[in-house]
C-alpha positions, -999 to 999 in steps of 0.1 A, spaced: 80 -131 119 67 -96 113 60 -69 139 25 -69 153 0 -40 147 5 -24 181 43 -22 176 39 -9 141 15 18 154 41 28 180 68 30 154 47 53 132 39 75 162 76 78 169 84 88 133 54 96 112 77 106 83 92 71 80 77 58 47 87 22 54 70 24 88 38 37 71 40 10 44 45 -17 70 15 -6 91 -7 -1 60 2 -35 48 -5 -51 82 -39 -34 84 -47 -46 49 -37 -81 58 -58 -80 90 -88 -68 70 -85 -97 46 -80 -122 74 -115 -116 88 -111 -88 113 -143 -76 129 -143 -42 111 -124 -47 78 -137 -14 63 -123 6 91 -90 -11 88 -89 -6 51 -96 31 55 -68 34 80 -45 14 58 -52 37 29 -42 67 50 -9 52 60 -1 40 25 -10 74 9 13 90 34 41 65 27 37 70 -10 40 108 -6 71 104 15 88 79 -8 72 79 -43 99 56 -56 86 27 -33 67 6 -58 53 -19 -33 33 9 -17 14 15 -50 8 -22 -52 -8 -25 -18 -26 9 -19 -41 0 -52 -56 -32 -38 -69 -14 -7 -86 12 -28 -101 -15 -50 -116 -32 -19 -130 2 -8 -145 5 -43 -125 38 -49 -118 28 -85 -108 62 -98 -81 67 -72 -71 30 -75 -66 35 -113 -45 66 -107 -24 49 -80 -19 17 -102 -9 37 -133 16 57 -113 29 25 -98 33 10 -133 53 40 -144 75 37 -114 80 0 -118 88 3 -155 115 29 -146 129 10 -116 162 -8 -117 163 -45 -111 155 -53 -75 139 -19 -68 103 -28 -76 104 -36 -114 93 -71 -106 59 -57 -95 50 -44 -130 30 -75 -141 10 -75 -108 3 -38 -111 -8 -43 -147 -30 -72 -137 -48 -51 -111 -53 -23 -136 -69 -48 -160 -94 -58 -132 -107 -22 -128 
């Protein structure tokens, strides 16, 4: 069972420089937007902000590129999505086993959908 949105927000407030906290909150907001929340676009914009921050803090975290790319695609920000997914592909291709290299096919698939 994951942490709820409120708890994740509190964790990010306590340590805004924690890239995994930013990733977790961004991913949770993305999930909520896709699950039929009342204002999905607002949630996606907020998710994008947290995921951008997480990516800047930990550029080696491949999963952040994966989720951020999807968020940007939903927001129809295709140029930025393409850039994010291409960077994610490069990171995934260079990652050692267990450090995000398994996400390369998913990142490539998203790129092909742009």
